C-alpha positions as CSV (number, residue, x, y, z in Angstrom):
1,M,-0.5,101.2,50.0
2,R,-0.3,102.3,46.4
3,I,1.3,105.7,45.9
4,A,1.6,107.4,42.5
5,V,4.2,110.1,42.1
6,A,3.2,112.4,39.3
7,S,3.8,115.8,37.8
8,G,2.2,117.8,35.1
9,K,5.4,118.2,33.2
10,G,8.8,116.5,32.8
11,G,11.9,117.6,34.6
12,T,10.3,118.6,37.9
13,G,12.1,115.8,39.8
14,K,9.4,113.2,39.8
15,T,11.7,110.2,39.4
16,T,14.1,111.8,42.0
17,V,11.2,111.7,44.5
18,A,9.8,108.4,43.5
19,T,13.1,106.5,43.7
20,S,14.2,107.9,47.0
21,L,10.8,107.4,48.6
22,A,10.8,103.7,47.5
23,L,14.3,103.2,48.8
24,S,13.6,104.9,52.1
25,L,10.6,102.6,52.7
26,A,12.3,99.4,51.6
27,P,13.6,98.6,55.1
28,R,10.0,98.7,56.4
29,G,8.7,95.7,54.4
30,N,7.9,94.4,50.9
31,V,8.2,97.5,48.7
32,W,8.0,97.9,44.9
33,Y,9.2,100.7,42.8
34,V,7.3,100.5,39.4
35,D,8.3,102.8,36.6
36,C,5.2,103.4,34.5
37,D,6.9,105.8,32.1
38,V,7.0,103.0,29.5
39,E,8.0,105.4,26.6
40,A,11.1,106.5,28.4
41,P,11.7,104.7,31.6
42,N,14.7,105.9,33.6
43,G,14.3,104.7,37.2
44,H,16.7,101.8,36.5
45,I,19.5,104.3,35.8
46,F,19.3,105.4,39.5
47,L,18.3,102.1,41.2
48,K,20.4,99.8,39.1
49,P,18.3,96.6,39.5
50,Q,19.3,93.1,38.6
51,F,16.5,91.8,36.4
52,N,15.4,88.2,36.9
53,Q,12.2,88.1,34.8
54,A,11.1,89.4,31.4
55,L,7.6,89.2,30.0
56,P,6.1,90.2,26.8
57,A,3.5,93.0,26.9
58,G,0.9,93.2,24.2
59,I,-2.5,93.9,23.0
60,R,-5.2,91.6,21.7
61,I,-6.2,92.7,18.2
62,P,-9.5,91.4,16.7
63,K,-9.6,89.1,13.8
64,I,-12.8,88.7,11.9
65,D,-13.8,85.5,10.2
66,P,-15.5,86.5,6.9
67,E,-17.3,83.1,6.8
68,L,-19.1,83.9,10.1
69,C,-19.4,87.7,9.8
70,S,-22.9,88.9,8.8
71,L,-21.7,92.5,8.2
72,C,-24.2,93.7,10.8
73,G,-21.7,96.5,11.8
74,R,-22.3,96.0,15.5
75,C,-18.5,95.8,16.2
76,V,-18.0,99.1,14.4
77,E,-20.8,100.8,16.5
78,V,-19.3,99.8,19.9
79,C,-15.7,100.6,19.1
80,Q,-15.2,104.0,20.8
81,F,-11.6,104.2,19.3
82,H,-12.7,103.8,15.6
83,A,-10.4,100.9,15.2
84,L,-13.0,99.1,12.9
85,A,-14.8,100.3,9.8
86,K,-17.4,98.8,7.5
87,I,-16.3,99.3,3.9
88,G,-18.6,97.7,1.4
89,K,-18.8,94.0,2.3
90,T,-15.7,94.1,4.5
91,I,-15.0,95.0,8.1
92,L,-11.5,96.6,8.3
93,V,-9.4,96.5,11.4
94,F,-6.9,99.2,12.1
95,P,-4.5,97.8,14.7
96,Q,-2.7,101.1,15.4
97,L,-6.1,102.4,16.8
98,C,-7.1,99.4,18.8
99,H,-6.9,99.6,22.6
100,G,-7.6,95.9,23.0
101,C,-10.7,96.5,25.1
102,G,-12.6,93.5,23.7
103,S,-15.9,95.3,23.1
104,C,-16.1,94.1,19.5
105,T,-15.6,90.5,20.5
106,W,-18.2,90.6,23.3
107,N,-20.8,92.3,21.2
108,C,-20.5,90.3,18.0
109,P,-23.8,88.4,17.6
110,E,-22.2,85.8,15.2
111,Q,-19.1,85.2,17.4
112,A,-17.1,85.9,14.3
113,I,-14.3,87.8,16.1
114,T,-11.3,86.2,17.7
115,E,-8.4,88.0,19.3
116,Q,-4.7,87.6,18.5
117,F,-2.1,88.6,21.0
118,T,0.3,91.2,19.4
119,P,3.4,92.2,21.3
120,I,3.9,95.9,21.6
121,G,6.5,96.0,24.4
122,S,8.0,94.2,27.3
123,L,8.0,94.1,31.2
124,E,11.1,93.5,33.3
125,L,11.2,92.7,37.0
126,G,14.1,92.5,39.4
127,R,15.6,93.6,42.6
128,T,18.2,96.2,43.7
129,E,21.2,95.5,45.9
130,S,19.4,97.3,48.8
131,G,16.5,94.9,48.7
132,L,14.0,97.1,46.8
133,N,11.8,95.3,44.3
134,F,11.8,96.9,40.8
135,A,9.6,96.7,37.7
136,H,9.2,98.7,34.6
137,G,7.6,98.5,31.2
138,I,9.2,99.3,27.8
139,L,7.0,100.3,24.8
140,T,8.5,99.1,21.5
141,I,9.7,102.0,19.4
142,S,7.0,103.1,16.8
143,E,4.1,101.6,18.8
144,P,1.5,104.2,19.5
145,M,-0.3,102.7,22.6
146,A,1.4,103.1,26.0
147,T,-1.7,102.4,28.2
148,P,-1.9,98.6,27.5
149,V,1.7,98.2,28.7
150,I,1.0,100.2,31.8
151,R,-2.2,98.3,32.5
152,Q,-0.4,94.9,32.3
153,L,2.5,96.2,34.4
154,K,0.2,97.3,37.2
155,R,-1.5,93.8,37.2
156,Q,1.6,91.8,38.0
157,Q,0.8,89.0,40.5
158,Q,3.9,89.9,42.6
159,F,2.2,93.2,43.7
160,T,-0.7,91.4,45.4
161,D,0.8,90.9,48.9
162,C,3.3,93.7,49.1
163,D,3.3,96.5,51.7
164,V,3.9,99.6,49.5
165,I,4.0,100.2,45.8
166,V,5.5,103.5,44.4
167,F,4.3,104.1,40.9
168,D,6.5,106.5,39.0
169,A,4.0,108.0,36.6
170,P,4.8,109.4,33.1
171,P,5.3,113.1,32.7
172,G,2.4,115.3,31.6
173,A,-1.3,114.8,31.9
174,S,-2.1,112.3,29.2
175,C,-4.0,109.0,29.1
176,S,-0.8,107.2,30.3
177,V,-0.9,109.3,33.5
178,V,-4.6,108.6,34.1
179,E,-4.0,104.9,33.6
180,T,-1.1,105.0,36.2
181,L,-3.3,106.9,38.7
182,R,-6.2,104.5,38.4
183,G,-6.7,102.5,41.5
184,V,-4.0,104.1,43.7
185,D,-4.6,105.2,47.3
186,F,-2.7,108.5,47.1
187,V,-1.0,110.8,44.6
188,L,2.2,112.6,45.5
189,L,2.5,115.5,43.2
190,V,5.9,117.1,42.4
191,T,6.2,120.6,41.2
192,E,8.8,123.4,40.9
193,P,8.1,127.0,41.9
194,T,8.0,128.4,38.4
195,P,5.2,129.6,36.1
196,F,5.5,126.4,34.0
197,G,5.4,124.3,37.1
198,L,2.4,126.1,38.4
199,H,0.5,125.8,35.1
200,D,1.1,122.1,34.9
201,L,0.3,121.5,38.5
202,K,-3.1,123.0,37.9
203,Q,-3.6,120.3,35.1
204,M,-2.7,117.6,37.5
205,L,-5.0,118.9,40.2
206,G,-7.9,118.8,37.8
207,I,-7.1,115.1,37.0
208,V,-6.7,114.2,40.6
209,S,-10.0,116.0,41.5
210,E,-11.9,114.3,38.7
211,M,-10.6,110.9,39.8
212,G,-11.5,111.6,43.5
213,L,-7.9,110.8,44.7
214,P,-6.3,112.4,47.8
215,A,-3.0,114.2,47.1
216,G,-0.1,116.0,48.7
217,L,2.7,118.1,47.2
218,V,6.5,118.0,47.1
219,I,8.1,121.3,46.0
220,N,11.4,120.7,44.4
221,R,14.2,123.1,43.7
222,E,12.8,125.7,46.0
223,S,14.8,128.9,46.3
224,G,12.4,131.2,48.1
225,A,8.8,132.1,48.4
226,Y,6.7,131.8,45.4
227,P,3.3,133.5,46.2
228,P,1.3,132.1,43.2
229,L,2.1,128.5,44.3
230,A,1.2,129.4,47.9
231,E,-2.2,130.7,46.7
232,L,-2.9,127.6,44.7
233,C,-2.1,125.3,47.6
234,A,-4.3,127.3,49.9
235,S,-7.3,127.4,47.5
236,A,-7.0,123.7,46.6
237,K,-6.3,122.7,50.3
238,L,-3.2,120.8,49.0
239,P,-0.8,119.9,51.9
240,V,2.9,120.5,51.3
241,L,4.6,117.3,52.5
242,M,8.2,118.0,51.6
243,R,10.4,120.9,50.3
244,I,13.6,120.2,48.5
245,P,15.9,123.2,48.1
246,F,17.6,124.3,44.9
247,N,21.1,122.8,45.6
248,R,24.0,122.4,43.2
249,Q,25.3,119.4,45.0
250,Y,22.0,117.6,44.5
251,A,22.0,118.5,40.8
252,E,25.6,117.2,40.3
253,G,24.8,114.0,42.1
254,L,21.7,113.3,40.2
255,A,23.5,114.0,36.9
256,K,25.9,111.2,37.9
257,G,23.0,108.7,38.4
258,Q,22.8,109.0,42.2
259,T,19.6,109.0,44.2
260,L,18.7,111.9,46.4
261,I,19.2,109.8,49.6
262,Q,22.7,108.8,48.3
263,I,23.6,112.4,47.9
264,A,22.0,113.5,51.2
265,P,21.3,110.5,53.6
266,E,19.3,112.7,55.9
267,Y,16.4,112.5,53.4
268,V,15.8,108.8,54.3
269,K,14.1,110.0,57.5
270,L,12.3,112.8,55.7
271,F,10.9,110.5,53.1
272,Q,9.7,108.1,55.8
273,E,8.0,111.1,57.5
274,V,6.2,111.8,54.2
275,Y,4.9,108.3,54.1
276,D,3.8,108.6,57.7
277,Q,1.9,111.9,56.8
278,I,0.2,110.1,53.9
279,S,-0.8,107.3,56.3
280,T,-2.4,110.0,58.6
281,I,-4.2,111.7,55.7
282,L,-5.7,108.4,54.7
283,N,-6.5,107.5,58.4
284,L,-4.6,104.2,58.3
285,P,-4.4,102.2,61.4
286,G,-1.4,103.1,63.5
287,S,-0.7,106.4,61.8
288,Q,0.6,109.0,64.2
289,A,2.2,111.8,62.2
290,E,0.4,115.0,61.8
291,P,0.0,116.0,58.1
292,N,1.8,119.2,57.3
293,Q,-0.8,121.7,56.3
294,E,1.6,124.6,55.9
295,K,1.4,126.8,52.8
296,P,4.4,127.5,50.6
């Protein structure tokens, strides 16, 4: 199962949930935690993996052979990112705008375009002391394109036969988030009961709905009833799968680099129950737990 943990804003506790969910499921089989926040990955701070593999992450930038190019402009027409331009008798390439999609290469009638691999970041894979598999991507500072690194990170061969992958999505509702959510089985949304949390949760619900993905909610730092959030969950038919109370002890432990299940071990069972509820929502074989349809 591929689960993406996402939130419409930073600071809601997304990585708190993702790391502890992955750790709680690790005893059940081959589980991966994958940090897709390649611009500012921080899952390693809590999980402390030992890295045993490093790979370059890059993008294939088109290179045009002027001897073969007929200046037909077909490559410029098909590039939806405006990374090529026809200026006089030259086709210019703007690497900072290129997404490496290959459309220009495929559509060139003269086969005048080749692609050069250009590193824009790196991938690191390893394992934690508790037996959890770990992977993250790191975008090189000053590089503008995070999505190619995320795409390559998600395509690692080691993920093929695993039991569960927990993707820790970037904060916000950008292209990087959409790329992380692409192809997952379930989206676990994390929010806080505040006006800002509510606003950004609505953004994420729009993305999840547009992509046709099932979702559930974790409410973090809850300190009482928050009617606007209850109304949104009811209208969107969004099940609340976990509630994490506002707790100073939790905040102090997280600030020291501890995971939630290290601070409060009872959450191991609670996160396992969240997974069981997700299995039930997806109607997976052997699922027994009833999804929690309560309203906040």
